[in-house]
N, C-alpha and C positions, 0 to 999 in steps of 0.2 A: 362520670355518669351524669346524665341529664337530671336536673332537679325538677320534680313534678310540681304542679300547681298546689297540691295538697301539702307539700313540704315547705312552701314559702309562706311567710306571714301575710296576713290579710292586707297589710299596708302596701305590700308589693304588687297587688293585683288590682287592676281597674274594677271598680264596683259601682253600685247604683248611685252613691253619693259623689261620684266624680264630677257632677255638674258644678260642685262648689270648689273644685280644685283651682288653685292659683297656678300660674305658669311655672313657679318655682317647684311646687309639689308635683306637677306633671313631669318636670325635668328630673326630679328625684326618682320617679318611677321608671322613666326611660333609662336613666343612669344606672339604677339598680339592676335592671335587666341586662344592660351591657356588662356590668361587673360579673353577674352570674354566668353569662355566656363566656366571657374571657377566662373565668376561673375553671369552667368546664374544659376549655381548650387547653389550659395549662396542665390539666390532669391527664392528658392523653399520652399514650406511649408512642414510641417511634413508629410502631406498626400502624397505630390508629392515625398518626399524622399522614402516613402514606395514603390511606383511604380517605382522609380528610381532603386530600387534593383531588380525589376522584369525584367526590360529590361536593360541589361548592355552594349549594343552596343556603347553608347556614352562614357562610361568609357574606353573601349578598344581603341576607336579612340583618346581619350585624352591621354592615355598612349603612343600611337604611336607618337603623336606630341611631348610629353615630351622627348621621346627617340631621336627623330630627333633634338630637340633643344640642347640636350646634345652633340650630334655629331657635330653640327654646332658651338657650343661654343668653341670647341678646334681647330677649323680650323682657318686659317689666316683671320682675320676680314676684311682685305683690298683686299684679293685675290678674283678673280671672282668665283662665284659658278658655278660648272660644270653643264652640261645639265641634267645629271642623278639626281643630287641633286634638281635642280629646278623642274623637273617633279615629283619627289617623294614628295616634299614639297607641290606642287599644288594639287596633288592627295590626300595627307593626309588632307589638309585644307578643300577641297571640301567634302571628306568623313566624316570629323568631323561635318561639317555643316549639312549634310544629316542625320547623326546619332542624332544630337541634335533635328532636326525636328521630327524624329521618337519618340525620348524620350518625346518631348513636347506633341505629340499626345497620347502616352501611358498614360502619367500623366494626361492629360486633361480628356480623356474618362474614364480612371480608376477612377478618382475623381468623375466624374458624376455618375458612377455606385455605388461607395461607398457611396455617399451622398443620392442618390435616393432610394437605396434598403431599408434602414430602414423606409423611409417615407411610404412605401407600405406594412409594416409589422404591425401586431397587437400587442397590449399590451405593457408592459414595455420594451420588447426587442426593439420595434420600437423607443420609446422615448430615451432610453439610446444610441442606435446606432446612431440616428440622432444627438444627442448632441455631441457625441465623434467624429464622422466623420466630422461634420461641424467645430468643434473646431480645429481638426488637419489640416483641409483645410485652416484655417485662420492664424494660428500662424506659424512663420518662426524661425528656430533655429539660424539663423544669427542675429536676433534682440536682443536687450537687454532684460534682464529678465522681467523688468517692462512692456515693450511693448508686450512681449510674453504673459504675464498674462492677459493684457487687451484684446489682440486678441483672446486668448483662451476663455475668458468670453463672448466676443461678438459672437464668432463662436458658442459656446454652446447655447447662446440665439437664434441665427438664427435657429439652428437645432430644438430646442424645439418649437419655435413659428411656424415654417413651419410644423412640425409634428402635432402640435395642429390643424392647419388649415386643414391638411389632415384628421385627425380624425373627426373633426366636419363636414366636407363636406361629409364624408362617411355615416353620419346619414341621409342625404337627399336621399330619394328614387330615383333610376334611372329608368325612365319609357321608355326610348328609347335612341338611339344613340345620338340624339340631346342634351338631358339633360346630357349624359355622356361626350360629347365633351365640353358642356358649363361648367360643373363642372371642367374638366381638364384645360380649358383655364383660368377660374377664379383662379384656384390654381397657374397657371403659373404667372398671374399678381400679386397675393398675395405674392408669394415667391420672385418675383422680387422686390417688395416694401420692404420686410423684408431684402433681401440681401443688398439693397441700404441703408436702414435706420440704419442697424447695422454694417456698414463697416466704419472703422476708417478713411480710405482715403476719404470717401465721405464728411467729414467735414473739409478737408484741403483746405485752401484758397491760391491758388498760388500767388495771388497779394501781400499778406501780409506775406506769408510763415508761417502762423499760423493756428491753428484749430479754426473753427467758427461754432457755432450751426446754425446760420442763413444761412450760406453757405450750410450746410448739408440739411436743410429743403428745400432750394431752389432746390438743386439737386434732392432730393426725389420727389418733386412735378413735376419737369421737366421730370424725367424719368417715372413717373407713369401716369401722366395726359396729356402729350403732345399729340397734335392731331395725329402725326405720330404713336405714341405708340397705341393710341386707334384704329386707322385705321388698324394697324397690328394685334391688338387683334381680330377685327372682321374678318379679312382675315384668321387668324389662326383658329378661331372658325369654319368658313365656310368650310375650307379645312378639318379640323379634323372631322367634322360631316359627310362630304361626304365620306372620306376614311373609317371611322368607319362603316357607313351605308353600303357601298359596301362590306366591310369585313364581317359584320354581316350577310348580305344576302347570300354571297358566302358560309358561314359556316353553313347555315341553321338555323340561330339564335343562334348558339352556344355561341357567345361572350356575349350575354345578359343573357344566361341561366347558363353558367358554371362559377363558381367563379374564377377558374384559368385563363380561357381565358379573363374574364372580368377585372381581375386585370392586366394582361399583356396589354390589350387594354387601361386601365386607365393610366398605366405607360407610354405607347407610346404616348398617347394623351397629357399627362402632359409634356413629354419631347419635343414634337413638339412645343407646345405652349411656353414653357420656352425657348427653343433654338432659335426659330424664333424671339421671342420678345427680347431676350438678344442680338441677332445680330443686330436687328433694333435699339436698344438703343445704341449699340457700334457705329454704323454708325452715328447716330444722334449726340452723344456727341463729336465725332471726326470731325464733320462738313462735312462728306462725303455726296455725293448724295445717295439717298435711292436706293439700289440694291435689288429688291425683289427676284431675282433669288438666290442670296447668302443667303438671309434671309431664304427662304424656304429650301435651301440645308442644312444650318446649323440646321434648325429645324428637317429635316429628319434624320440627323446624331444623334442628341440628342434623337430623338424618338426611334431609334434603340438601343442606349445605355440604355435609361430608360426602354425600353421593356425588355431588358436582366436583368436590375436591379430589375424588378418586379417579376422575377421567384421565388426567395425565399419567397416573400409574397404570391404568388400564391400557392406555395406548402403548406405554413402554412394555408392558407384559405381552401385548399382541405382537409388537415388533420383535421381541425376543423369541417368540414362538416361530417366526419365519425362518426357514432353513438358510444357513449361510452360503450353501452351495446349491447350484441348480444342476439338474440332470434331465436328459430327454424324457426319461420315464419316471413315474412316481415311485418313491421308495417304499419298500415293504415294511411291515411291522413283524415283530418276532414274539412268539409265545413259547412257553416251556411247560410240558406236561409230564407228570410222574405216575408210573404204575407202581403201587406199593404192594409187594408180594409177601405173604406170611405162610408159615408152616410148610416151607419148602415148595411154595408155589400152589398149595392147595386152596389158599384163601387170598382174596384181593380186596383192597379198599376202593370204594367208589363213592362218588358224591351225586346228589340230586341237585341240578341247577335250579336256582330260584325262578319263580314264575314272573318276576319283574325284570329279569335281565334282558338285555337287548337281543342276544343271540341264543338260539336253542333253549328256550325256557322250559323248565320242567323235565328235561331229558337226563338220563344217566350218563355220567362222564367220569373220566379220571381227573384228579385235581390238577389245576394248572392255571396259567394266565399270562398276561403281557410282561415282557421284560422292560425294565426301566432303562431306556437307552441312555448311554453316557454315564450311568451310575453303577451298573452291575453287569456281570457276564451272564450267559444263559444258565450256567450251573447254579449261580447265586439266585437267579430269578426263580428257578425250579424249586429250590429249597424254601425261598420266601413264600411263594404261592402255596406250597404244600402246607406250611405253617398257618397261613392266613385262612385257608379253606378247610383244614382238617384238625389243626392244633398240633400236628406232628412236627417234631424237630429232627432234622437230618443234617449231617455234615455234607456239604456239597461234594466233597471228595468221595463219598460213599455212593454217589449216583453213577449208574452205568448208562452210557449213551446207547440207545436202541435204534432210532431212525430219525430222519428228517423228512417231513412232508411239506411240499411247497406248491401243490396244485393251486393255480390262481383262483379256482372256483370252490376251494374247500371251505371258505367262510364268506358269507354274504356281506360282511362288513368291509371287506377289502382284501387285498392280497396279503395274507398273513402266513408266514412260515412258522411251522410248529416243530420244535425239537423234542423228541420223546425220550424219557429216561425210565429206568427201572431201579427200584430200591428193594433189595432183598433184606427184610428185617431179620436180624439174628434171633435165634430161638430164645436166647436169654432176655431179649427186649420185648417179646411178644406181649406179655402181660402189661408192661408199662405203656406200650403203644395203644392197646385197647382202652386203657384208662384215660389216655389223653385225647382220644377222638372227640372232636367237637366241631360242628359245622360253623363256618363263618364266611364273610365276604360274599362271593357270588353263590355259594353253596347254601341251599336251604336244608340239606340233610347230608349225613355221612354215615356209611355203614360198611361192615365187612361181610362179603358174601362168598360162597364157594366159587372157585374159579371156573368150574364147569358151567355154572349158571350164566356166566358172561357170554357164552356162545349163543344164548337165546336173546341177548339184548341187542337192540338197535341203538347204538350209542350216539352221542352228540358228535357233530363235525365228522372227522374221519378217524375217530378213536377206535372204530372196529379194526382198522389196519394196525394201529399201535397195539391193540389187544392181541391180534393174531401173531404179530412179530415178537412181542415180548413174552407172551404166555404160552403160545401153542407152537412155537418153533417154525413158523412160516417165514420165508425170506422177506426182507423189506422190499416194498415195491419201489425200486429205484427210478422208475419212469415217472413217478409223481413227486 
């Protein structure tokens, strides 16, 4: 960490009385700055060393100080330093401190990007990258070999556990910006707990100058469950959801639809939550008053860095979306629709499509939706969509195939083949079915109506055909 001017004693900083400095005193000031700079470089991790090679401004300023120290070492130690020497020394010292601050920023944000990028990548590449980057960020070449080995192991454990948390959370479906922000914030809290729990310094007891497991557990609990931390969690979640919602609306829903945009947004949300929570914990542990402005500023900086870090994962996700095989004609999508019949066909379950859906908003329809290609068959898709839109649970084996409608013009979103099913609810289950009805997903409402009333309905898509075939005995229109 770069030592600030305020942390150094006044004798280390050029001041108004420097006119009276001897060459020896001026040499001591320059030498002290060199010592502080080299101490800072020795405290760098392997990961910081990598970024130290990217930005070399601090090395140049350090070389300049060493050259000046050599010149001053051959001067009369008791003679007064001339004005030019004093000005050059003061300029060199201030320049070196500025360069160290730049170097610290490059190393910090470069490290954030290096550690975050593999977390947002899929497969073995993500796990290996997370373990390596975290291990390199933990170990320092200046430590003994045994300490380095311990820190490398702890760092690799941090990376693997955090990547596991990311992978598991990605299995949870994101239904809106709120759930996306919630998932990102939860990941921020989880990664903070992992960071604290697997840091060697967390278990060091300053009072006894020894390592203590109880001290580590106390620090872990304090940083994870302190009221200030929880309050910051909620504030971060609210702001992340608001920003994501505005961005998604401004992009016409692109963030939620496109894998690349969604991954960038996930990375930025995670960065904001992680950065703001980390700054809140730093203030808390140092006994400072909580400064929410600085908390959100640090969260914003880390959101930008993590958003950049998510680019490789976004590209990987986009590539994975591309079909492995090509065909002269575009491939079709498949939907499954279920006609739920009660009381021996006298009553039927219908839904009201939401006003915000892309296709046929507000119209009456039978429950159904898209099949998840590669993960389920059309029977399983029908049962899942029925559960999501109406709350009803059916064994896929109880579904009866009615028809298949494949007119290229049946859905304005593209060529979508719909497979129609019918479920005749046993009389013994009627009461239970009525109690379970609850609209969800694309459905804004669900109800049971007399089957005869359906003849008056102009239903969504080509559900009129499915209605006539499944409920009124008309033959399926095989030409479509």
